[in-house]
C-alpha positions in Angstrom: -11.6 -4.4 21.3 -10.0 -1.3 19.9 -11.2 2.1 21.2 -13.2 4.4 18.8 -10.7 6.7 17.0 -11.4 10.4 17.0 -12.1 10.1 13.2 -15.4 8.5 14.1 -16.7 10.8 16.8 -15.2 14.3 16.6 -17.4 17.0 14.8 -16.5 16.8 11.1 -15.5 20.4 10.5 -13.3 20.4 13.6 -11.9 17.0 12.7 -11.0 18.0 9.1 -9.4 21.2 10.3 -7.4 19.7 13.1 -6.2 16.9 10.8 -5.6 19.0 7.7 -4.1 22.2 9.1 -0.8 20.5 10.3 -0.5 18.9 6.9 -1.3 22.1 5.1 1.5 23.9 7.1 4.0 21.1 6.4 3.0 21.1 2.7 3.6 24.9 2.5 7.0 24.3 4.1 7.6 21.7 1.4 6.5 24.2 -1.3 8.8 26.8 0.2 11.7 24.3 0.1 11.0 23.7 -3.6 11.1 27.4 -4.4 14.2 28.1 -2.3 16.0 25.2 -3.9 15.4 26.5 -7.4 16.0 30.1 -6.3 19.6 29.2 -5.3 20.1 27.0 -8.3 19.0 29.9 -10.6 21.9 31.9 -9.2 24.3 29.4 -10.7 22.9 29.8 -14.2 19.8 29.5 -16.2 21.1 26.2 -17.6 21.4 24.9 -14.0 17.8 25.8 -13.4 16.8 24.1 -16.6 18.7 20.9 -15.5 16.7 20.8 -12.2 13.5 21.4 -14.1 14.3 18.5 -16.5 15.1 16.2 -13.5 11.6 16.8 -12.1 9.9 13.9 -14.0 12.2 11.4 -12.5 12.0 12.8 -9.0 8.2 13.0 -9.4 8.2 9.3 -10.3 10.0 8.4 -7.0 7.6 10.5 -5.1 4.7 9.0 -7.0 5.7 5.4 -6.0 6.3 6.5 -2.3 3.1 8.5 -1.9 1.0 6.1 -4.1 2.0 3.2 -1.9 1.3 5.4 1.1 -2.2 6.2 -0.2 -3.0 2.5 -0.4 -1.6 1.9 3.1 -3.6 4.9 4.4 -6.9 3.7 3.0 -6.4 0.1 4.1 -5.0 0.9 7.5 -7.7 3.6 8.3 -10.4 1.3 7.1 -9.0 -1.5 9.3 -9.0 0.8 12.3 -12.7 1.6 11.6 -13.4 -2.1 11.5 -11.4 -2.7 14.8 -9.2 -5.2 13.0 -5.9 -4.8 14.9 -4.1 -7.7 13.3 -4.6 -6.3 9.8 -3.6 -2.8 11.1 -0.2 -4.2 12.2 0.4 -6.3 9.1 -0.4 -3.3 6.9 2.1 -1.1 8.8 5.0 -3.7 8.5 4.2 -4.2 4.8 4.3 -0.4 4.3 7.9 -0.3 5.5 8.9 -3.4 3.6 7.6 -1.9 0.3 9.4 1.4 1.0 12.8 -0.4 1.2 12.1 -2.4 -1.9 11.2 0.8 -3.8 14.4 2.5 -2.8 16.5 -0.3 -4.1 14.8 -0.2 -7.5 15.2 3.6 -7.9 18.8 3.6 -6.7 19.7 1.1 -9.4 17.8 2.9 -12.1 19.5 6.2 -11.2 22.9 4.6 -11.2 22.4 3.2 -14.7 20.3 5.7 -16.6 20.7 9.2 -15.2 22.8 10.5 -18.0 20.6 8.9 -20.7 17.6 10.5 -19.1 19.0 14.0 -19.7 20.5 13.2 -23.1 17.0 12.2 -24.3 15.8 15.7 -23.6 18.6 18.0 -24.6 22.1 18.1 -26.1 23.4 21.1 -24.1 26.4 19.7 -22.3 26.1 21.9 -19.2 22.5 20.8 -18.7 23.3 17.1 -19.2 26.4 17.1 -16.9 24.8 19.1 -14.2 21.6 17.2 -14.3 23.3 13.8 -14.2 25.2 14.7 -11.0 22.0 16.1 -9.4 19.9 13.0 -10.3 22.6 10.5 -9.2 22.6 11.9 -5.7 18.8 12.2 -5.5 18.2 8.6 -6.6 21.0 6.6 -5.0 20.4 8.2 -1.6 16.6 8.3 -1.9 16.1 5.8 1.0 15.3 8.9 3.2 12.5 9.9 0.9 10.8 6.4 0.9 11.2 5.8 4.6 10.1 9.3 5.6 6.9 9.1 3.5 6.1 5.5 4.8 6.2 6.6 8.4 4.3 9.8 7.7 1.5 7.7 6.2 1.4 5.5 9.3 1.0 8.7 11.5 -1.7 10.2 9.3 -3.6 6.9 9.1 -4.3 7.1 12.8 -5.1 10.9 12.7 -1.7 12.1 14.1 -1.1 14.7 11.4 0.5 17.1 13.7 3.4 14.7 14.0 3.5 14.2 10.3 3.9 18.0 10.1 7.0 17.8 12.3 8.7 15.2 10.0 8.0 17.0 6.8 8.7 20.4 8.3 12.0 19.3 9.8 13.3 17.8 6.6 12.3 20.8 4.5 13.8 23.3 6.9 17.1 21.4 7.0 17.1 21.4 3.2 16.5 25.1 3.1 19.3 25.8 5.5 21.8 23.5 3.8 21.0 24.7 0.2 23.2 27.9 0.2 25.9 26.2 2.4 26.4 23.3 0.0 25.7 25.0 -3.3 28.0 28.0 -2.7 30.5 26.5 -0.3 29.8 28.5 2.9 31.3 28.0 6.4 34.2 26.0 5.1 32.1 23.5 3.1 33.2 22.7 -0.5 31.4 24.6 -3.3 29.3 21.8 -4.8 27.1 23.7 -7.2 24.0 21.9 -8.5 25.2 18.7 -6.7 24.9 20.7 -3.4 21.2 21.2 -4.0 20.8 17.4 -4.4 22.9 16.7 -1.3 20.8 19.2 0.8 17.6 17.5 -0.4 18.7 13.9 0.6 20.1 15.0 3.9 16.8 16.6 4.8 14.9 13.5 3.7 17.1 11.2 5.8 16.8 13.3 8.9 13.0 13.5 8.3 12.9 9.7 8.1 14.7 9.2 11.4 12.3 11.6 13.0 9.3 9.8 11.5 10.6 6.4 12.9 11.0 7.9 16.4 7.6 9.7 16.4 5.8 6.5 15.4 7.6 4.5 18.1 7.0 7.1 20.8 3.4 8.2 20.0 1.6 5.9 17.5 0.4 3.3 19.9 -2.5 2.1 17.7 0.1 0.5 15.4 2.6 -2.1 16.5 5.5 -2.5 14.1 7.6 -5.7 14.6 9.5 -7.6 12.0 10.2 -10.6 14.3 7.7 -12.8 12.7 6.8 -10.7 9.7 6.4 -12.3 6.2 5.1 -10.3 3.3 1.5 -11.5 2.5 0.2 -11.3 -1.0 -3.3 -10.4 0.1 -2.1 -7.4 2.1 0.1 -6.2 -0.7 -2.7 -6.7 -3.1 -5.1 -4.7 -0.9 -2.6 -1.8 -0.7 -1.8 -1.7 -4.4 -5.5 -2.0 -5.4 -5.6 1.6 -4.4 -1.8 2.3 -4.5 -1.1 1.3 -8.1 -3.7 3.6 -9.6 -2.4 6.3 -7.4 1.2 5.6 -8.5 0.2 5.5 -12.1 -1.8 8.7 -11.7 1.2 10.5 -10.4 3.5 8.8 -12.9 1.3 10.1 -15.6 2.4 13.5 -14.3 6.0 12.6 -14.9 5.2 11.5 -18.5 3.3 14.7 -19.1 6.1 16.8 -17.7 8.7 15.0 -19.8 6.5 15.5 -22.9 5.9 19.2 -22.1 9.7 19.7 -21.7 10.2 18.2 -25.1 7.6 20.4 -26.7 8.8 23.6 -25.0 12.5 23.0 -25.7 11.4 23.1 -29.3 10.8 26.8 -28.7 13.8 27.4 -26.3 15.5 26.2 -23.2 14.1 29.3 -21.5 10.6 28.1 -22.2 11.4 24.8 -20.5 12.9 26.7 -17.5 9.7 28.8 -17.3 7.6 25.5 -17.1 9.9 24.3 -14.3 9.5 27.6 -12.5 5.7 27.4 -12.9 5.7 23.9 -11.2 7.6 25.3 -8.3 5.3 28.3 -7.9 2.0 26.3 -8.3 3.1 24.0 -5.5 2.4 26.8 -3.2 -1.2 26.7 -4.4 -1.7 22.9 -4.7 0.4 21.7 -1.8 -2.1 23.0 0.9 -4.9 21.1 -0.9 -2.8 18.0 -1.0 -2.2 18.5 2.7 -5.9 18.7 3.2 -6.3 15.5 1.2 -4.0 13.8 3.8 -6.7 14.6 6.3 -9.6 13.8 4.0 -8.5 10.2 3.0 -8.2 8.6 6.4 -11.5 10.4 7.6 -13.5 9.1 4.7 -11.9 5.6 4.8 -12.4 5.3 8.5 -16.0 6.3 8.4 -16.7 4.1 5.5 -15.4 1.2 7.5 -17.4 2.4 10.5 -20.6 2.7 8.4 -21.2 6.4 9.0 -22.3 7.9 5.7 -23.3 11.4 7.0 -19.7 12.0 8.2 -18.4 10.9 4.8 -20.7 13.3 2.8 -20.0 16.2 5.2 -16.2 15.7 4.9 -16.4 15.8 1.1 -18.5 18.9 1.0 -16.3 20.8 3.4 -13.1 19.7 1.6 -14.5 21.0 -1.7 -15.4 24.3 -0.2 -12.0 24.8 1.4 -10.1 23.6 -1.7 -12.0 26.0 -4.0 -11.2 28.9 -1.7 -7.5 28.2 -1.7 -7.5 27.9 -5.5 -9.2 31.3 -5.9 -6.5 32.9 -3.8 -3.8 31.2 -5.9 -5.4 32.4 -9.1 -5.5 36.0 -7.8 -1.8 35.8 -7.0 -0.8 34.5 -10.4 -2.9 37.1 -12.2 -1.8 40.1 -10.1 1.9 39.4 -9.4 3.4 37.3 -12.1 6.5 39.4 -12.5 7.2 39.4 -8.8 6.9 35.7 -8.7 9.2 35.1 -11.6 11.8 37.6 -10.2 12.3 35.2 -7.2 14.2 33.0 -9.7 16.5 35.7 -11.0 14.4 35.8 -14.2 16.0 37.4 -17.3 14.1 39.7 -19.6 13.5 36.7 -21.9 12.2 34.6 -19.1 9.9 37.4 -18.0 8.6 37.9 -21.5 7.7 34.2 -21.7 6.7 33.6 -18.1 4.3 36.4 -17.4 1.7 35.4 -20.0 2.4 31.7 -19.1 1.5 32.2 -15.5 -1.6 34.2 -16.3 -3.0 31.7 -18.8 -2.2 28.5 -16.9 -3.6 29.8 -13.7 -7.2 29.9 -15.1 -7.4 26.1 -14.4 -6.9 26.8 -10.7 -10.5 28.0 -10.5 -11.9 24.5 -11.0 -9.0 22.2 -10.1 -10.0 22.0 -6.4 -13.1 20.1 -7.3 -11.3 17.5 -9.4 -8.6 17.0 -6.7 -11.1 16.3 -3.9 -13.1 14.0 -6.2 -9.9 12.0 -6.9 -8.9 11.7 -3.2 -12.4 10.6 -2.3 -12.3 7.8 -4.9 -8.9 6.7 -3.4 -10.3 6.7 0.1 -13.2 4.5 -0.9 -11.0 2.0 -2.8 -11.7 3.3 -6.3 -8.2 4.4 -7.3 -8.9 3.3 -10.9 -11.4 6.2 -11.2 -8.7 8.6 -10.1 -6.3 7.1 -12.6 -8.9 7.5 -15.4 -9.3 11.1 -14.6 -5.5 11.8 -14.5 -4.9 9.7 -17.7 -7.6 11.6 -19.7 -6.6 15.0 -18.3 -2.8 14.8 -18.8 -2.2 12.4 -21.6 -5.3 12.3 -23.7 -6.2 16.0 -23.5 -3.3 18.1 -22.2 -0.3 16.8 -24.1 -2.1 16.4 -27.5 -3.5 19.9 -27.1 -0.1 21.4 -26.2 1.5 19.6 -29.2 -1.2 20.8 -31.6 -0.9 24.4 -30.3 2.9 24.2 -30.6 2.5 23.6 -34.4 1.2 27.1 -34.7 4.6 28.5 -33.5 2.8 30.6 -30.9 4.1 29.7 -27.5 1.3 31.4 -25.5 -1.2 29.1 -27.1 0.6 26.0 -25.6 -0.3 27.2 -22.1 -4.1 27.0 -23.0 -3.8 23.2 -22.8 -3.9 23.4 -19.0 -7.3 25.0 -18.5 -8.8 22.9 -21.3 -7.6 19.7 -19.7 -8.8 20.7 -16.3 -12.3 21.4 -17.5 -12.5 17.9 -18.9 -11.2 16.4 -15.6 -13.9 18.3 -13.5 -16.7 17.0 -15.6 -15.4 13.4 -15.3 -14.9 13.8 -11.5 -18.5 15.0 -11.0 -19.9 12.1 -13.1 -17.8 9.6 -11.2 -18.8 11.1 -7.8 -22.5 10.8 -8.6 -22.0 7.1 -9.4 -20.1 6.5 -6.2 -22.8 8.2 -4.2 -25.5 6.0 -5.7 -23.6 2.7 -5.4 -21.8 3.2 -2.0 -22.9 6.1 0.1 -26.7 5.8 -0.5 -26.8 2.1 0.4 -25.0 3.0 3.7 -27.7 5.5 4.4 -30.5 3.0 3.7 -28.8 0.4 5.9 -28.6 3.0 8.7 -32.2 3.9 8.3 -33.3 0.2 8.5 -31.2 -0.2 11.7 -32.8 2.8 13.3 -36.3 1.6 12.4 -35.6 -1.8 14.1 
């Protein structure tokens, strides 16, 4: 028999905080790395900054596959822990690592064959295409660190060891931050690599983070036993992972499609407008990353307690998460409203970029006020095995509402109207999230409560 994990016994508020705070800190470090990375690239030229911004959809797709698979692993593994199914726990862990390696091979080949085409589809500016190609080639071919790091981080967070996950993410990001200026500008005897140096710093940080994740799992994660001696990929385990993972991957991939589409719309105004959009994504990560970090605590808690048949703990976790997420979003909204010029100046913004960027940040940030609710709803659906509901929310918000609205507003020739698509789309997502949450409560949470009541009466 497996011992009761802390996710089933610790007071919920304390549990959520202790599991989420390390992830929030690591996500903030990740957000800082994103900003510092672009800050140094912006010192090369505005076209270099635009190239990194245009590369974002492809990078986001790699992260989508890695984290989406991880979400599926997290939900299955935590639920198996709650059910005390040790055999399935270990099979899930081995399958997670196998899928990470397979994903790396796919993206390395895609990057090798299509990096230049990817940029040529978006712009004909030679400096952007050439710089972007060199950046993306490095990030894709050497992405093994990204996939392995995220896989082992998910194994740690699945058993509640989020402090250790913080160490792997933080170490990789800090190494990246330190290496950025050294490799970009050629300091301490290193060659001046320019935009390729930013990519090299990124993959080196990921690879070191991956090695640290492997060691931490081996040393401290004793609830999981990883051994490939008799391992064979099992369809039923892969299916269980991707029943949650594929909707999560598609959901994040939709973000890549949305970003690609927005870049195409904005380049119709100017390359500076596209650069502003890229800068916005770097800045908003400082607001959203902490909530995504909290989600990494939320998902295993909800999944574990669903497997352990403890509905009160599920409901309390969801309520507290929504409260904390909304509070963080309000702070982010205030920062974007009060200090937009200061935020843009981090990226060596020209007068043209400031003129476009200040109203952009103010308009887009209105959706922060309600986004926390939709994010927590989406994560709850994933934890309970309903990734398709999260997918539907993301699909409607980004492709059915946001992109068409942005395109229609762009036809007016007024750039500021394009940014309104973000708060409009978020409002639709929140309404859907609440409706889906009510349905989940009626069909899954309430029956657990009734079952519990019957057991108590007996």
